[in-house]
C-alpha positions, 0 to 999 in steps of 0.5 A: 761322775768323772771317776766312774767314767774313768773306771768305765774307760779302763774297762771298756778299753780293756775289753776292746784290746782283749777281744781284738788280740785274743778272740778276733785274732786269727778269725779275720783278715786281722790287718784289715779288721784292725784298720776298720776297728780303729776307724770306727773307734776313733774317726767315727767320734767326730760325726757322732760328736756333732749329733751329741752336741745337737742333742745337748743344745736341745736339752740345755746341757743336761748330762743325761744325753752324754750318759746315755751315749756312754751307756749305749757304747758299753752295750754295743761294746759288749755285743761287739766283743762277741761278734765283729771288730766293726761293732766293737769299734762303734761301741768304743766310739759311743762310750768314749764320746759320751764319757768324754763329753760328760766329763767335760760338762762336769769339769765346767760345772765344777770349774776344774779348769780341765783337770777332769779331762786328763783323769778321764782319758788316762786310764784308757792306756792302762786298760789297753795294756792289760787287755793285750797282756792277758791271754787265755783259751777261755776267751769267751768266759773272760770277755763275759766276766769283764763285760759284766763288770762294765755293765754293773759299773755303768748301772751304778754310774746311771743311778748316781747321776739320776739321784744327783738330778733328783736331789736338785743339783745344778747341771748348768754349765759355768763359764770357765776362765779362758786361756788366751788362744790364737785363731790357729788353735784348732789346727795347732791342737789337731797337728799336735795330737797327730804327732803324739799319736804317731810318736806313741806308736812309732817309738819303742824302747830297748829297755822294755824287755819285761812286762814290769818295765812295759807296765812302768812305761804305761803308768808314765803315760797315764800319770803324765796325762793326769798331771798335765791337766793339774799343772796347766790349771794351777801353773799356767798353760804356757809354763806347762807346755814349755816345761813338759815338752822341753823336758821331754825333748831332752829326755828323749835324746837319752831315752835309752837310759830307762829312767830318762825314757820313762820321764820322757813319756811322762812329760810328753803326755802332759799336753794331752788335756791341754789340747783337749781343753783348749779346743773345748774352750774355743768350741764352747757349745760343741764339746762333742765335735772338739772331742771327736776331732782330736780322736780323728787326729789319733786315727791319722797318727795311726795310719803311718804305722798301719802302712808299715812304717817300722817302730824305732827302738832307737827313736831318740832323735824322732822323739826329740824332734816331735817334742820340739815341734809340738812345743813350737806349735802350741806356743804359737797358738798361745797369746803372750799373756794368758789368763788361767 
């Protein structure tokens, strides 16, 4: 299910980016519609997450409510791609929440210690990149083709889930080993995600002059998010945080040199699954709220850029400070001894 949700994530984000950059570009007050889209896509996940948590408790953690949220999100995204950015954003929020919580549930059942979370979230960045890359006069046709692909994959996901349930496979949630987090975990993770969101939008690189170089940068972000979950599960959270963010800080200082800039992106994004998994552990019965709170943090990180703060091609100092600050916050959230 995690792999299928991840493929859907790639396609849904691709549709949203394609529609916003092509179909809706020039149709509306783009700056205002962009704000409304991002608000619906990210901030709305928090209240929707509370609703999903309530349903999941009533259904004893069955994966079906999460699937239906994701399926509804795909359907609303499909409608929104042809109608209005607000509808598109609502569909995006519903899918991310359903797919995210469904992935969290599967990660717990299989005791993967958070590795599935990075796998699910990572493809979104690639979908966004490719969605903004492709332009065509026949926008309706392309949106229809991509949307149809998403719907077909969503049906395949549903069939696989229903067959799994009919086969009698357990859907009970196993308690995963807990990291030793301090009480400031929620605030710490929230702040770190705001920083990650802001830096990801505010810092550009002078070497990103071609589509190929931009694609390599996006792949570094994608692979960093995946690697972070595995590193934390098998090497420990404290070591992963120290290694990734200390390395990112050094690499950001020299990020004008392309290989180090790529490495900075890879290392900096390794903490993404750590922040999500930590919050999910703290709020064991509220994965929807945990997921939604961090997407709300992403929206807050977007606001300074929306308000007109310029992106920095020479953001080496900003990247260094952001990496160090993120590392300090996360280490403060960890106790001296952790169990993984």
